[in-house]
N, C-alpha and C positions, 0 to 999 in steps of 0.2 A: 504493499500499500503505500502511495506517495503521500507523505505527511504535510506537504506544502499546500496551503489553502490560499488561493488568490484572493486579495482583499476586494478588488473592484468586482461589483456584482454580488457580493456575498451578503447573507443575512446573518447578523450577530446579535447575541444578547450579552449585555454588560451588567454584571452584578455589582452594586456599589457605585453605579455610573454617574451619580451626582456628587461623588467624593472628590477629593484633591487630585489624585491620579486618575480615577475612573472617568472624571469629566474630560481630562485631557486625552485619554484614550478615544472618548466618544467624538471630541472634535476632529481627531486624526483620522477615524473611521469615516466620518462623513466627508472629510476632504479627499480621502482615498477613493471615494466612490462606492462605498458600500451600498447594496440595494436598499437594505433596511437594518437600523440600528435600534434595537429595543433596550431601554435602560430600565433596570429593576433596582429600586432604592427605597428604604423605609424612611428616609430623610431624618434620621437621628443624627448622623454625622454630615450626610450629604446636605447640599443646598440648592434650591431651584436655581438661584442666580448663576451658580456654576455652569449651568447649561444654556446660558443666554447666547454665547458664541455659537454653540451647535445649532441652536434654533435659527440663528441669523443664516448660518451657512447651509442648512439642510434643505432640499428640494421637498414638494409636498409629499407626504407619505414616507419620507425617508428616516425620520426619527420619531420614536414613540416612547413616551416616558410613563412608567407605570409605578405608583406608590404601593409597595408591597414588600413582603419578607421572604428570604430565601428559605425559611422554614416552612413556607405554605407550599407544600409538595404539588397540590393540584394546580396552584397558580404557575409553578415552575413549568410543568408539563404543558400547560396551556399556552405559555409564551413561548416555549421551545418549539411546540408543534412537531412537524416532521421534516422541516426543511431548513433547520438552522445550521449553518456551517461552521460558526465560530462562537465559542463561549468564553468570555473573559471574566474570570472570577476574581473580583477585587473586594467584595463585601467583607467586613470584619469590624470587630469593635477595637478600640485602641488599647494598647499595652497596660496602661494604668488601670482602665476598667476591668481588663481581665484579672488583675491582681485584687481589685476591690469587690468584684462580683464573680467568683469563679465559676459557679453554677451557670450564670449566664453565658460565660465564656464557653463552657462545654457545649451549651445548646447552640450557640451561634457559630463559634469557630470550628467545632468538631462535627455536631449533628447537622448543622446547617450545611457545611461543606459536603458531608456525606450525601445530603438530599441533593445538592446541586450535581455532584459527579454522578451519582445514581441516575438522576433524570437524564443527564448528558449521555450516558451509554445506552439508556432505554430508548431515548427518541433519535438516536442516530447522529448526534452532533459529530462533525468532522474532526474537531480539534478543540481541545481546552487549553487556554493560556491562564495559568494561575499565578496569583501573587503570593510570594513567600518573603522571607525576611533575613537579614543578617543576625537576628536574634537566635536563630538555630544554632549559631556557633557559640554562643556565650563569648567568653574571653578566649579567642582562638590560641592555638599553640603556634602556628605559623604565620608570618607576614612577608609579603602580601598573602592573604588567605585565599587558597584555592577551594573549588567546590568539594574537593575530597575530604576537608576538614571534618572531624567528627562531631556529633550534635551533644556530646555528653557533658560540656561544660555549661551548657544552657540551664539556668535555673528559673526561668519564667514561664508561667502557664501560657503566655502568648507564643513563645518560641516553642513550647511543647507541642501546641496545637498546630502550629505550622509544619512541625517535623511530622505529626501524624498525617496532615494533608498531603505532604509529599509522598508519604507512603501509601496512602489511599490511592493517589493517582497512579503510583507505579503499580499497585496491586490490579487496579481495573484495567490498566493496559495489559498486564499479563493474563488477566481472566477473560477479558471481553474485547481487547484490541483497541481500546480507547487511546487515541493519540492525544499527547499533551506535552507542554513545556511549563515548567515552574521557574519563576524569576525571583531570586532573593535579592530585594532591595536593601541598600545600606541607608545611609542617612538622608532622608527625602527633605527637599525644601522647594519652595517655588510658590507662585500665586494661587490663591484658592487654599492655601494651607490650613490644615487643622490647627487651630490655636490653642487646643487643650492637650496636644501630645506631650509625651514625656520630655523630649528635647526640643520639639518645635515651638513650644511655648516660650522657650528662652529667647528665641528671635523677637517675639511679640513684646515681650518684657524689656529687652533691650531697646527695640525701636521707640517704645513708649518713653523710656528714660532718656534716650538721646535727643528725641524730639522735644522733651521738656528741659533740656539743657543740663541733664545729669548723666554722669558716665555709667556705661554698662557695668554691672556687678557680677564678678565671678567669685564664687565661694571655693577657696584654695588657690593653687597656683596656676590653675588653667592648663596644666600640662596634658591631661587627657585628651585623646585625639579621635576624630571622627573622619568618615569618608562621605562627602556630600554629593548627591546627585540630583539634578534638576527635574522637575516633575515632566516636562516635555520631553526631555531624553528618556525618562522611564516609560513614557507612553509610546514613544518611538520604538523602544524595545520590544514592548507588547506586540506591535504590528509586525515587526521583523520576526519575532518567534512565531507567530501565526503563519506568516508567509514562508518560512524557511523549511526546507525538507528535512527537518529534525523532529524526533519524538522520544519520549522517555528520557529527558534530559532536564537538569536544573543548571541555572546560570547565575553568577553574580552580576548585579546591576548597579554600577557604582562609578566613580570618577577614577579610581586607582591612584587617588592623591590624598595624603594624610594631613589633616588640618587640626592643630591643637585649638582648644577652646579659646585661649588667649589669642590665637591667630584669627579665629573667626570673628572675635570682638573687634580687632583692629580691622578686619576687612570690612565689618559692618559699619564702622566708624567712617571709614573712607567712602563707602557707598552712599552714606547720608551726608557726606561732605562736612564732616564734623572735626573739629581739632581738639575734642575731649580726649582724656585719657581713660584708661581701664581702672575700675576700682575692684579690690580684692577684699573678700570677707573671710570668715572662718571656714575651714574645709567641712565639706558634708560627705556622707557616704555616697560613693558613685553608684548610679543606678545600676543594679545587677552585678556589680564589681567588674563591669567592662570599662577598662581604661584605655583601650586601643581598638581602632578599627581601620584597617587598609585591606582593600580587596584586590585579588587578582582577576582582572576583567579579560584575560586573553582569550578565554574560551568563547565568550560572548562575541568578541570581535572575529574569531576564526569561524564559528559556525553560523552565527546570525548575521554578520557583517555590521555589528553595532559596536559603536564606541561613543562616549560622551561628546557633545559638541559645545556645550556652554560651560565655561569655566566659572569658578566661584565669584570672581569680581564682577563679571556681567550678570551672573544670575542673581546676586544680591541686589544690584541695582534694579533689575526687573521686580524682585520681590519688594523693595522698598517703594517703588513706583505703584505697585498694587495696594500696598498697605496704605499709602498716603490717599489713594483714591477712595479706599474703604472708609478712611477718617473724614473725608469731605462730605 
């Protein structure tokens, strides 16, 4: 079976399609000439405003938005029908909510994803492109971190659920021939950003402080590092994964560049044209004990033809412009 699915003329379902990354995927699918793009979102994290550009771009009948939940199995089958080519699965709850509400995390991240994958197999979806995460690694042993790094350092429920999701897809590929690619996103940022995420809220707090003439505040020395990747680059990876002749694979999606928290603060100050300095406060426990992130992205470049196009400096300027627009 050829696992490459052409985007032009395809029928696509995007779960979580009104979210930060999902809406960027929807934009690009519409632009790529998909015949129909169906968005399924419960609008807990997603926002109607995130789909404004897709609505502007879409031809009549090209975009359908459904307010619903991935745990509604009857709705899933109704939306998939028998002619869906591609299913982009991005619906999830944030890592902090998984920790605060573990049973909800199980119901959405595990049971909900099972419902999605089962429905995809039963209705003959040609390929699933699923969102995974660098959280599966915990604090990795190897840097840059390849996809072969084991998941046993992860201690978050969010990461555990994503490990299960990857295993679920692999087993459905083995049992039923369901083609899929899973993408492990590293530190996501960009317009339409989730302002309540574990690290993304740092951007918002810092922008608010800088705009008010106060320096960005870092707890500790700011030496911990992240690997940032822009939302539109991630969306492009989703489309390339769909169109590539690969299946039963996972890929890191990141910049392949390590940035310290202090370096990020300096870059954001520059993006906001501020001459403030950074303020340091007392150290706090690092989330999940992960003090370093740096991805090996060579597999995605080799197999998908993907590499990040937008650097941190330009990406932060786009983020700041979006944030200022939201404040006006």
